[in-house]
N, C-alpha and C positions, 0 to 999 in steps of 0.2 A: 501479469509480472511481480517478482516478489518484492516488497518494500524490504524485507529482511530476510537473510538466510544464515542459518547456523548448521555447520555440518562436523560431526563428531565432537562436539563441544563439551570439557570438562573442567570444572571448577571445584577447587578444594579451598577448605577452611580448617585450619590447624591439622592438614595432613588426609582430612577425611575428604572422601567426594561429596559433595553435595549434590552436584548434577554430572554423571556420568556418560560421556559419549553420546549425547542428544543430538538429536537432529530435529529442527524447527523451522517453519517458514511462514511468514504472514503475505499472502498475497493481496491485490489491490480488491478493496471492497469486502475483504474477511471480517464478519462478525465473529469472533472468539471469545469463550469465556475460560478464563484458567481458574484451576481449581485443584484442592489439594490441601494436605493438612497443615496446619500452622508449623512452621520451620521445615518444611519440605523443599524449598527453592524457589517458590513462585517471585519473592522480589529480587531474588537474586540474579533470576532470568530476565526481567525487567533490566534490572541493572548493567547486564551483559547486553541487552539490546540497545540502549541508550548510548554504551561507549563509557558509563561512569568507573566499569572494572571491566579486566583485560580477561580470556579464560585463560588456564594455565595451559591447554591443548586445544585443537581444534580450528577452525575459520569461522568467522563473521563475515558478513557482507552486508553491505546496505545499498540500497537505491541512491545513486547521486541524485541530488537535489531533493530528496524525499525529506518532507518536515513532518517531524515527529514531536509531538508533544505529551509529557509525561508529567503527571501530578506531584512528583517527587522534587521534580528539576525546576522547579519554578524558583526565580530569585527572590531575595528579600523584598520585602516591601515597605515603604517609608510609613511609620505609625501615625506621623500626622495628615497623611495623605486621607482623603475620603473615600467610601466605597465607590463612588460615582467617578472620581478622578481614577481611580487604580483601575477600572475598566475600561475607561474612554483611553487610558494610556496603551490599551493594545491596539488602538485605531489611530495611531498618532499620524502614519502616513496619510491616511484619508482625511484625517482634519486638516493637516498642512494643504493635501490637494482640495479641499473643499475653501478653505481661505484663498488660494490661488485663484480659484475659480471665480470667487466674488472680487478680486481685485480687477480681474479681466472685464468682470461685469461693469465695474466701475471706468475702467478705459472708454470701452465701448460705449456706455452713456454719455461721457464725454466727447463722443466723436471720433475716435482711433479704431474705425470701422477694419483696419490692416489687422487689428488682435483676433477677427474673428475666427481664421483658421486654426490659431493655436490655442483659443476658447474650445471650438468644437472639438479638437482632438483631446483635449484634456478632459471634456466633459465624457468622451465615451471612455476613456479610461478609469474615471471616477464612476460610471455606470458599470464596466466590466469588473471593477473590484469589489462592487458591492458596496459601493459609498451610498446609495439611497435607500439601504437596509439596515446599516451596521447598529444605529441606534435603537430602533425598533427591535432587534435580534437580541442587541443586550438587553433591554428590558424585559423580553420575554425570559430568558436565561435565569436572568437573576429573581424574576418573579415566580419562576418554574420551581427556583430551589428556595423559595420560602421568605424574599426577601421583600418587604413593602416598599414603596416608594418613599415614605418618612423615612425609611433606613439609609438611603441613598446616601445623604449628607454627612453620615455618621463617619467620624475618622475610624483609621483601622485601629487603634490604639483602645477603642471604646467597644470592640466587638467581641461576644465571647467566644470562647475557644471552638465551639459547634459552628458560630457563624463564620469564624474564620475559615474552617475548613471547607465551608460552602462558598465562600469568595474565593479559593482556591481553586477549586472544582470548576465554578463559574468562568474562571480566566483559563481554564484547561478546554472547556467546552465552545470557548469562543476563539479560540486559534484556528487559524486556517491552515488545519495539519492534515496533512494525508494521513498519518495514523495517531489514534489517541491510546495511550495506555496509561490505564486507570486502576489505580489500587486501592481497592474496597470503597468505589465512591459513594456507599450509599451509606457510609459512616455520619452518623448526625445528621440524617436525614428522617423527617417524619413520615407518614404512610404516603400522603399525598405529595411531596417532592420525590419519593422513591418512583411512584407513577409516572411520574412527569419525567423523571430521568427514564425510564422506559421506554417512554415512547419517543422520547429524544434520539436515542441511542437504537430505537427500531429505522427511526427514520435518517440517520445519519448516513449520506452517501457514500462516505470512505469508509477505509478499514478502523476497527479498534480491538483491543485486547483488554479486557477486565478481569481483575483478579476480583472474586465476589464470593461471598457465603450467603448470600439471598436469593434462596432456590427460585423465588417468583421471578426475581430480575432475571436470571439464566434463562429461565424458561420463556419469558417475553422476547428477551433482545438477542440472544446470541443464537448462531447457526451451525457453530462449532463447539464441542468442548474438549479441551485438553488438558488430563491430569497430570499433576505431576507426583510421583512416587517410588519411593528408594532410589531415586536420582534419576529416574528414565521418565519419557513422557509416553503419553497413551492417548491417543486423538479417537475423536467418536464426532460423526456428523450428526446434528441436530440439536436438541436442547437439553437442559440437565435430567430432564426425564427419560429422554432418550438413551441418554449415557447412562443414567442408572440402571434402568432396564437392559440395555445390551450388555454392561457389564456383568450384569447378574447373571445374565443368560449365558455367557462366555465362560464364565465362572463354573456354573452347573455342569455346562457341556465338558469342560476340562476335568470337573471331579470325576464324572461318569465314566470318561475315557481311561483317566488314570487308574479307578477301582476296578474298571472291566480289565485291565490289563495286568494289575497286582493278581488280580483273581487268577487268571491265567497263567503267568509266571508260576505263582504258589502251588498252582495243580500241575504243573509240567514239573517243576522242582521236587513235589512228592513221587511222581511215576520215575522220575530220574533215581530218585535214593532208593526206590523200592527194588528196583531191578538193576542196579548198578554192578554187581556183584553176579548176574547170571548170565553164562556166557551165552546161550542163546537169545540174548535180548542186547547184546553188546552193539551190536550194528545201530538198533534202534535209539540205545542210550546216546552214543557218539552224534546221532542224527538230530537229536531232540537238545545236545549240549550245544551244537553249534548252533542251531536254529535260535536259542534263546541269546548267544553270544551277539549275534547278527542283528535282533531286533531292535527295531527303534524306539527307545523307551520316551513314555509320556512323562514330561513332567508333572511333578505334585504342583497342585495349583499354591501359590506363596499364601501364609497365612496374611488374614486381614491385619493391615498396621494399627496398632493398639489405639484403641480409642476409650474415653473416661466410660466406667459404668456408674451411673447414676440412680440404682435400684434406691428407692424412697422408704421402701418397707413399710410396715405397718404402723397403724397410730392407735390414741386412745379414742374411741367413739364419743363425739361431741354431741350436745342437745342438737334439737332439728334446727334451731334459730342460732346461727356463729354470729353475726354480728347485725345488731338493729340499728341503723344510723338513722337519725331524724335532724332536721333543719339545718344539714350542713352548709356552712358558709366560707368563704376564705377571701380577702381582698389585702393589697396592697396599697394603702395611700387610696388614689381613686380608681386603682385597677382591680377591677372586681375577676376572680377567675372564675368561680360559680357562687351559687346563693340557694338557699330552700331546699336541700337535696335530700329526700328520703331514701331510703333503700335498705330492704332487708333480704339478706343473704341465708341462704339456708345450707344445710350440710350436703356436702358432695356436690355444690355447684362451683361452676367454672366463670367467672366474672371478667371480662376484657374491660381495659380503660384504653381509651385513644383519643386523640386530638393533635392537633399542630404542635409543635414547637413550642414550650412556655406556654402553653395554655392551661397547665397547673394539674397535670396526670399524676406525676409524683407527689406533689404537695396532697392531692385527694387520698394518693395511697397512705401517705404519713398520717394522714387525718384519720383514716378508717383505722390504723395501727393505734391511735390515741397518742401521736408523737408531735400533736398541735394543740398544746393547752390553752393557747390563746387564741384560737379559732372558735368560731361560734357554731352550735349545734354539738351533738353528742353521738358517740358510736359505742353502743353498749356490747362487749363480749358475751357469748351464752355460756350456757352450762358446759363445764369441763373443757371450754377452748384454750387453746396453746398456741398461740401466735409465734409466725417464725417470718421475719423480715429479711428479705434480700435486696441489698442496696445497690445500687448501679454503680456508685461510686466505691464500694468496699469500704467505707468508715469503719465498720466494727471488726475488720482486720488488721492486727496490730503489726505495723509497718517497722516495728524496733526488733522482731524477735524472728525467729525462722520457723518454718514450716512445721517441723515437730514440734516444736514448743506453742505452739498456737493451738496445733490441735491437742496437745494435753490439757492446756489451760482452759480449752471448752470442756475436754471430759477428762477430770483428772483420775478418773476410778479405772482408766484404761493403760493396760499394761505396755511398755515399749514396744513389744513384738504386736501386739493388738493394732496399735497407731500404725505402724510401719505396713501391715496388711492391710488396713483400711484404705491407706492412702496409695498402696499400690493401685486400688481400683481407679485414683485418679491421674493415673501416669506419673507418681512421684515414687519411684524406685530408687533401690541402691542409695547412693549419697544424696541425690534428688531431695529425701526428705528434710536434709539440714540445708537446703535454700534460704538465704535470709528473705523475708517476705518482700523487703525493700528493692529485692532485685530480681522479683519477679515479671514474668512480662503480662500482657492483659489477658491473655487465654490462662495461663497458669494462675494469676491471680484469682480469677471468676471460678476456677474449679476449688480452689482453696475455699473460697466462700461459699459455694454450694456444699462442701463435704461440712462445712461448720452447721448450715443449715440442715443438713439431714441427719447430724448428731442432735440435733437439739431437740428432736422428736415431735415438731410442732403438727398440729391436725389441722390446721388455717395457715397457708403459705401466703404471704404477699410478695409478689415478684417485681423487682423493678428492673425491666430490659437484662433477662437473664441470659440470652443468648448472643449478648454483647463481646464481641472477641472470642468468641469459639468458633472452630472449623465446622463445616457442612457434618461431619460424622458425628462429633460432641453433639451440636445442634440435633440431630438426628436421634443420639443416645437419650439426650435431656426430653426431648418430646416424647419418646416413649416412655420414660420413667414418670413422667407428670401426667401422661394418658393414664397409666395405670395406678396413679396415686388415689389410696382411697379417701382422702380428704377434701379439704375447699380449698381453692385457688382464686386468687384476686391478683390479677396479671396486666401489667403495663407494658407493652413492646410495641416494636416497630415491624417485627418479623411476623408477615402475613401469612407465611403456612403454617405457622406456630398458632396463633390467634385464629385461623378459620379452623384449624384443626382440633383445638381444645373447647373454644368458649361455646357458652350457651346463652349468655345474656351480656348486653354491651352496654356500657357507659361512654357516651360522648361527650367531652368539653369542648366546646369552642363559643367564641365571641360571647364569652363572660357569664357561660349558663352551662349545666350540666343536665342531660337527658338519659332515658335508659330504653333500651331496644332490645327485644328478644330476638334470639339467634348470634352469629359471628359476624365478622366485618363484611364477608362477602355479601349475607344477608342485608344488611344494613345499607349498602350501597344499592341492591336490588330495588330495596324499600323506596329509597329517595327517589329511583329513577322510575319507578311505577307509579309514586303521586305525581311527579313531575308530569308525567304523559296524562294522568288522569284529569289534571287542574287545567290543563292547558293543551291543545293538540299542537301547538307552536312554541316550542321551548323557547326562554329569553334568548340564548345564544343564536337560534336559528330566525329569531325576529331582528335580533342586531345585524344578522349577515343581511338579510332582506334590505333592510334598512341603508346599509352600506350599498346594497347592489343599486337602489332607487336612486342615492344620491349621484352614482357615477352617471346614470341614464338623465337626470337632470341635468348634469353637467355636461354632456353630450349633447341635449338639446340648446343649451342656452349657447355651446358655443359653435354652433351654426346661425346665429344669430349677431355676432360680432360683426361690426365694419371691416370690410377688405382693407379701407385705403387707412388704416391705424400704421404708426411707425413701425420699422421691423422692432426695435428693442421695446417697447411696450408690449409689442405679442410675444416677443423672448420672455419678458418678464411674466406676463400673465400665464404663459404655457409654464414656468418654472413652478410658479404660483399654483397651477392645478396641478404639476407633476408632484409636487411636496402633498398635497392633500389627498392624491392618489396613493401615494407612499402610506400615508395614514391609515388610508380606507385598506389599504392590502394586510397591512401589521395588524388591524383590527379583525379581518376575516380569518388570517393565519392562526391568530390565538383562538379563536371561536372554532376553527378545524382540530388545532391541537386539543382544548377541552373536551370537543366530540370524539376524538380518538380515545381518549382517557377512559369512555363509558365501554368500548369494544369489551375490555379484558373481564369487566365486570357482569357482562350479560349474563344471563340464565342460558346454558347451551341449549335447553329445552323450549325457550321463547323462540321459536321461529321467526312469528309475525313483527316481536319489537326489532330483531337482530335484523329483518328485512326492511322494515321502516328506517330503523338507524343509518343502515347500508345507503338507502337511496337518499336520505338527508346529506349524509357523507359526500357521497359521489356528485349530486348539486352542488354543493360547496365548492367542490374542489373545481368543477366546470364555469363557476363564476369567478373563482379565483384565475383562473387560465385567462378568462375573458378581460380580468382586468389587467393581468401582467400584457395581454396583448394590446389593451388601450395605454399602457404605460408607454410601452415600446415604440408604438408611433406617436404619443408625443415628444419622447427622446431623439426620435429620427426627426420630428418636425422641426426640433430645436437646433439640430445639428445642420440640417440642410438650410436653416433659414440665413 
């Protein structure tokens, strides 16, 4: 059944249709990835679906009582409220119900046995609505998105911009909604949090539509891809890779059919022109003319939508060693980011720097660039090395001028015609080249910063999140340009497709230390898994799960020894304590299962034995969890019938 249905919907801005006669449906359980160029109308489609704006024509139907949660529609939050209070406010009804249950328990303890029926009914309602799981669920979601328990007490006003974005995402994911609408939820998430989000969405039992430029997330979590292009929608069943392959095949088939038909038409027209005035061929000429007139024409494939062209060109050849870093250390007070890091980078290498948010990745990149004069250690550039630094927040781009002036200031030797021609490669055409820098979107600002980087002619690029704000097509174009770049690249990014495509060595920063590893991020994760498997046949998560299960079994045995003549209220209290402990055990085992699920996307496809072992462990844990749920239901039933 459709949660939302759009039929023949058109929406215009400034008289121009951004969505033109589209049809779109979201069914129960759909997992849809919404993709398209920046400005193509994806967010407009979300606003139409939520009712924030109305269509200029067409109809939009929503299922009655369908609950829709949208990241962009969350209410303002009291800046003085703590993170924990903001999240718990989502469960106010459950908390009120919990307090009411406690009041009834006090009445029963005082001898009011007539309250038992109402208490049992409230307890059933509390159970059905997830009252025994909501705290563990909230903790799991916040932890998955990168919040530590020590941050739960922080006021909203003390959170960084990235933390606030992650809090808003947590509130959406915790909504008991029939449909989630998520607009670029991966923003401000590190690699670990992105992997957690993928697993969450993959297991989400209801429907969601996600706007995302993260190809890994689209491959892992969605079952249908819908592209917004030139005001129209095109849907493909499967992942992003399925969509890309299917679209390329359709385009190739259309090009071939169009070329064949054009060749046939040209051949027929040449024959007609040759024999048009010969009386002996008059009947055949007319027959061919009529055949051409009746011919159903194959449309030419539409030209690819404009995408930036990031050709980095040639660079001056540097010495063999481009950076020789020794003893690099950086701390802020008692907080140590990394210490005693030695790193020698050679010409042509691709170095990736990864780690959780706040671990010091950008700091290390600036350290390598010589931009931290107060930090310990030294990074010496090699012979003929020219460094180019791409800043995540574009501090080097002057917001007080327009695009044209900024490029002329970078390269005063360029003629005005050369500036306009060059910036056309970055989608600044016509009067767009005179847009004020301060008025640019995030994607436009990124393209200006990349243009300046290219004009600098550097042979060593230090890149801090270069794909932020770029759509998929622009990311792929930049990826191709970096792959073909003849110089050296040092890269900080959360884009796993980019880092796995380019990187040959990895610097991992976590827990106040930096370590160097051969290979890309997928190689690093695989090596961690192999070392853990070799060190112990039973990994810590599995041991924790086994301990959880043993506690349940011991509790079952102890329960059989309880005297049967205890007062009913005492039995109720003890069963409630057992139920609460069981809920904690269930939450712990669920977290273990989620951690295990994160390992599946990182498996080597050829390592069948490891995949089989991991699957057996996973299925065993799921079985144990089912037993624990059955035990929980039995205890809850006993309490309700006591």
